[in-house]
Structure formats: structure tokens, C-alpha cells
C-alpha positions in Angstrom: 90.8 95.7 90.5 93.0 95.2 93.5 93.6 98.3 95.5 97.2 99.7 95.0 99.6 99.8 97.8 100.5 103.3 96.8 98.4 106.2 95.9 100.9 107.9 93.9 104.1 106.5 92.9 107.1 108.6 91.3 110.4 107.2 90.2 113.0 109.4 88.7 111.0 112.1 88.0 112.5 114.9 86.2 111.3 118.3 84.8 113.3 121.0 83.2 111.8 124.2 81.8 113.2 125.3 78.7 115.4 128.4 78.2 113.3 131.4 77.1 114.5 134.8 75.8 114.2 136.2 79.2 115.0 133.3 81.5 117.5 130.5 81.4 116.7 126.6 81.6 115.7 125.7 85.0 115.9 122.1 86.5 112.7 122.2 88.6 112.6 118.4 89.7 115.8 116.4 89.8 115.1 112.6 90.0 112.1 112.7 92.4 111.3 109.2 93.8 108.2 109.5 96.1 105.8 106.8 97.2 102.4 108.1 99.2 100.7 105.2 101.0 97.0 104.7 100.1 94.7 106.0 102.8 97.4 108.4 104.4 97.6 112.3 104.9 100.9 112.8 103.3 102.7 116.3 103.8 104.7 117.8 100.8 106.8 120.6 102.3 109.6 122.8 101.0 110.5 126.3 100.6 109.2 128.6 97.8 110.5 127.4 94.5 111.4 123.9 95.8 109.3 122.1 93.1 106.1 121.2 95.1 103.9 123.0 92.5 105.7 121.7 89.4 105.3 118.0 91.0 101.5 118.6 91.6 100.9 120.4 88.2 102.5 117.1 86.7 99.9 114.9 88.5 97.2 117.2 87.4 98.2 117.1 83.5 99.0 120.7 83.4 102.9 120.3 83.1 104.6 117.6 81.1 107.6 115.9 82.8 110.9 115.8 81.0 111.8 112.1 82.4 110.6 109.4 84.9 107.4 107.5 85.8 104.3 108.5 87.6 101.4 106.4 88.7 98.2 107.8 90.2 96.1 104.8 91.9 98.1 102.3 89.7 97.7 104.1 86.8 100.6 105.2 84.6 100.1 108.9 83.6 101.5 108.3 80.1 99.7 104.9 79.3 96.4 105.9 80.9 96.4 109.6 81.3 92.5 110.2 81.7 92.2 107.2 84.1 95.1 108.5 86.1 93.7 111.9 86.3 90.2 110.8 87.1 91.6 109.4 90.1 92.8 112.7 91.7 90.8 116.0 92.9 93.2 118.9 93.0 92.7 122.1 95.1 95.1 124.9 93.7 96.7 127.6 95.5 94.6 130.3 93.4 91.0 130.6 94.0 89.4 129.6 90.3 85.7 129.9 90.3 83.2 131.7 87.9 81.9 134.7 90.0 78.5 134.6 88.1 77.8 131.0 89.2 76.1 130.0 92.2 78.1 127.3 94.4 75.4 124.7 93.0 75.9 125.7 89.4 79.7 125.6 89.8 79.5 121.9 91.2 77.0 120.8 88.5 79.3 122.3 85.7 82.3 120.4 87.3 80.6 117.3 87.6 79.6 117.6 83.9 83.0 117.9 82.9 84.1 114.9 84.6 81.1 113.0 82.8 79.4 112.1 86.3 75.6 111.1 85.4 72.9 113.4 87.0 71.7 110.7 88.9 75.1 110.1 90.6 76.0 113.5 91.5 76.3 114.7 95.1 75.9 118.4 94.9 73.9 119.1 97.7 75.6 116.6 99.9 79.2 118.0 99.0 77.9 121.8 99.7 76.6 120.8 103.1 79.8 118.8 103.9 81.9 122.2 103.5 79.4 124.2 105.1 77.9 125.8 101.9 74.4 124.5 102.1 72.9 128.0 103.0 74.9 129.6 100.3 74.1 127.2 97.6 72.2 129.7 95.5 74.4 132.7 96.2 76.6 134.1 93.7 80.3 133.0 94.1 81.5 136.7 93.9 79.1 137.3 97.3 81.4 134.5 98.9 84.2 135.3 101.6 87.5 134.0 100.9 87.1 131.2 103.1 84.0 130.1 101.4 85.5 130.2 98.1 88.4 127.9 99.1 85.8 125.5 100.6 83.8 125.6 97.4 87.1 124.5 95.7 87.4 121.6 97.8 83.9 120.5 97.1 84.6 120.9 93.3 87.7 118.7 93.4 85.6 116.1 95.1 82.6 116.0 92.5 83.8 112.8 90.7 84.7 111.0 94.2 88.3 110.8 93.5 90.3 108.2 96.0 93.2 111.1 96.1 92.8 114.6 97.1 95.4 117.1 96.7 95.3 120.3 98.7 97.9 122.9 97.6 98.0 125.6 100.5 94.3 125.3 101.1 94.2 127.3 104.3 96.1 130.4 102.9 94.3 133.4 104.1 91.7 131.4 105.9 90.8 132.4 109.5 91.3 130.0 112.3 87.7 128.9 112.6 87.3 128.2 108.8 90.6 126.4 109.0 89.3 124.1 111.7 86.0 123.3 109.7 88.0 122.6 106.6 90.2 120.2 108.5 87.4 118.5 110.1 86.0 117.7 106.6 89.3 116.6 105.3 90.2 114.4 108.3 86.5 112.8 107.7 87.3 112.1 104.2 90.4 110.5 105.1 88.6 108.3 107.6 86.5 107.3 104.9 89.5 106.2 102.6 90.5 109.1 100.7 94.4 109.8 100.5 95.1 113.4 101.2 98.1 114.9 99.7 98.9 118.2 101.4 101.3 121.3 100.9 101.2 123.8 103.6 103.4 126.8 105.1 101.8 126.3 108.3 104.4 123.7 109.8 102.3 123.1 112.8 99.2 122.1 110.6 101.2 119.6 108.9 102.8 118.2 112.1 99.4 117.6 113.6 97.7 116.2 110.5 100.3 114.2 108.5 101.0 110.6 109.0 104.1 111.0 106.5 106.1 114.1 105.5 108.4 114.6 102.6 110.7 117.6 102.5 111.5 119.0 98.9 114.5 121.4 98.5 115.9 122.5 95.0 114.1 119.9 93.2 115.1 116.9 95.3 113.4 114.9 98.2 115.7 115.4 101.3 113.7 113.6 103.6 110.6 111.4 103.6 109.8 109.7 106.8 106.7 109.0 109.3 106.1 112.3 111.1 107.3 111.2 114.4 110.5 109.7 112.9 111.2 112.8 111.1 110.9 114.9 114.3 113.7 112.7 115.9 116.1 113.7 113.3 117.3 116.6 115.3 118.9 115.5 118.6 118.3 118.3 120.7 116.4 119.6 123.6 115.8 123.0 125.1 115.5 123.7 128.8 113.6 127.1 129.6 114.3 128.6 132.8 112.2 131.3 134.4 114.9 133.1 136.8 113.9 134.5 140.0 115.3 137.7 139.3 115.5 139.3 135.7 118.8 138.8 133.7 120.6 141.6 132.1 123.0 139.1 130.2 123.2 135.3 129.5 125.5 134.0 132.2 128.4 131.8 132.2 127.0 128.4 131.6 130.2 126.5 131.1 130.1 124.3 127.8 126.5 125.2 127.3 125.0 128.3 125.3 121.9 130.1 126.2 119.8 133.0 124.9 117.3 135.4 126.7 114.0 135.2 125.3 111.7 138.1 125.0 109.7 137.2 127.9 112.9 137.4 130.1 113.3 133.3 130.0 116.8 131.8 129.7 116.7 129.1 126.9 119.4 126.6 126.8 119.6 124.1 124.0 121.7 121.1 124.0 122.3 117.8 122.4 120.3 115.1 124.4 122.9 112.5 123.2 125.9 114.5 125.0 124.1 115.8 128.2 121.1 115.6 130.4 118.6 118.1 131.9 120.2 117.8 135.4 123.8 118.7 133.9 122.0 121.8 132.3 120.5 122.7 135.9 123.8 122.2 137.7 125.4 124.8 135.0 122.5 127.1 135.8 123.1 126.9 139.6 126.8 127.3 139.2 126.3 130.5 137.2 124.3 131.9 140.3 120.8 131.9 138.8 118.0 131.2 141.0 115.2 128.9 139.2 111.7 130.1 139.7 110.1 127.7 137.0 111.4 125.6 134.4 110.3 123.8 131.2 111.5 121.4 128.5 110.8 121.8 124.9 111.5 119.0 122.1 112.4 120.0 118.5 109.3 120.9 116.1 108.9 120.4 112.6 110.0 124.0 112.0 113.2 123.1 113.4 113.8 120.0 111.2 112.4 122.0 108.1 114.9 124.8 108.6 117.7 122.2 109.4 117.0 120.3 106.2 116.2 123.3 103.7 118.6 126.1 105.0 121.7 124.4 105.9 121.7 123.9 109.7 123.5 120.6 110.5 121.5 117.5 110.8 122.1 113.8 110.8 121.8 112.3 107.0 119.1 109.7 106.5 118.4 107.6 103.2 115.4 108.9 101.3 113.1 105.7 100.6 113.2 104.2 97.1 
């Protein structure tokens, strides 16, 4: 079969949770259109309650959609549900592992559930890849939180899926374990596995993801290559370290500044309306002697806040 252009393709995806005795009806997804390129590391970001988990649960077969179509690796989840779900491995936010199993037993059971023949199982290979080779015979209850998360990644890969979905995989994991996990995930991507990542560590998404979609209130508000998304906010910041400490923000004319905790004067301006030299002129005119300076471009957190919490940002079409 010819490889699909998109690892996951959703069109007009809607999910409405029915009214219950204690909660009103809720529109969780409102016509989601998403195309996740094959072979990419794709970031799926949004505030809590935006609809990310609902979208992932629909892909995993845990939630039934209300309308729209979804294809995973070219397989429609309605017409070929088992084939579609066999093409993804999902690492959920919650740690789910039988504490009385060893990691080896956990992977063997998982492989059996997917119908992987014994001769094709890669249990020891996967345990070694996620750094659990030495803990293969320990009980899961004896593993640290970071080790349990890595075990969940290994469990998601037992059937060798072409798409791996990571839902907040590094929550509560220390820096070193996070690095190890990402090294493994990037290695999988280089072998052709498409990675879909949700995370609240925006710097993580900025460094890892080729493309990022931001979901807010059940709708896609942006879906662009990471570098293009970072250009959505036309601002720069000049950071001045003054020769003498400032007691207050000086009069900078048309520019606005703020004093940072370290005593630096930060001046943010629209790069389409002014340049660094004009900012420095305003600083000199205000009588501030400059000891050192640096410039900062907007990062993903700035874009995320602008798109999800109402700060002004230029409108951009969402890809169909």
C-alpha cells in the first residue's frame, strides 16, 4: 500500500458531550480540521479543557465522535476501526501499569493484546531503548515515576505503530529523564515514526516540533510550521542593563518599558514600526547610561498566550 501523505487527517470533527443530571451539554470539539504530515514531530497545544484529550481519545477509540471524519495512516476510523487503531500507539497522561507485573511481563501482555506473534516481539529491545534493561525483572511498583513513564512509551511501541501519540509524557519527570526520553523519541522519528505531542512545556515543543497546532475552546486557532508560528507576533524586546540602578521606568517617549527583577529595563516594540536604534535613542534621551544590552525575539509562550488568552495578534488562516 502506498504510504499516506498525512499520518492523521481529521475533517469537520465534532464532539458534543451529552447533558447529564449534574452537567450541561458541552461542545468539546467544534469542527476540527487537522492534517498531520507523515514523518513529522507535531505539537498539539492548548490550555486545559481546550479539547486536546478529547481529540486523542477519539483517535484511540475511547470516545465516539459526534460528526466529521478521521483517518489514521489512511484508514478511516469508522470503516476500518481496528486497522486504524493498530496504526497508533498512545502514551496517556495517567500512568497505567499493573504494579504486580515486571516491565518484561507488561510488554509481553501488551504485545499479546495486539496479536503480535512471539517470534516478532521486541520486548528486550524496547526495554533497552527506554533505559529499563536493568529493571526488566523488577516489579513495576518498585519503579520511579520517570521509569514508569518510559515503560508506557515502550508499551505503546510493542506493535511497531507508524504513529506515536504522547500526551504530556514528561509531566513530573526530572530533567535528565526528560532528556533521555526525548533522545529516544527523536530517534524513533528519524526511523520514520510520526510523533504527535501534547505538552505544557512550551520550550519543549518549540525545540522539538516541526509543526504546531494550537487548539482553544474546541477550535484550531493556528496550525503552522514552528518557525512561521513564531513570526505571528511582530515584536522584539530590547533589554538594557543600566550603569546605575533605576528607581522607576524613565520617560521613553512613544516606547513603554518595565523594570525586571534583576534591575534590567525591558522595552518591547513592534519591529514593523521601529528599530533597535530608535529605542536606544529614546533610552539615551531619558538620561539612562547603558552598561549592556541584549535583544529578545518572541518565543512560543508569547504566541500561545496571544492566541489563547486574548492578546492581539494578526489573524491567519487555518489550513484546510
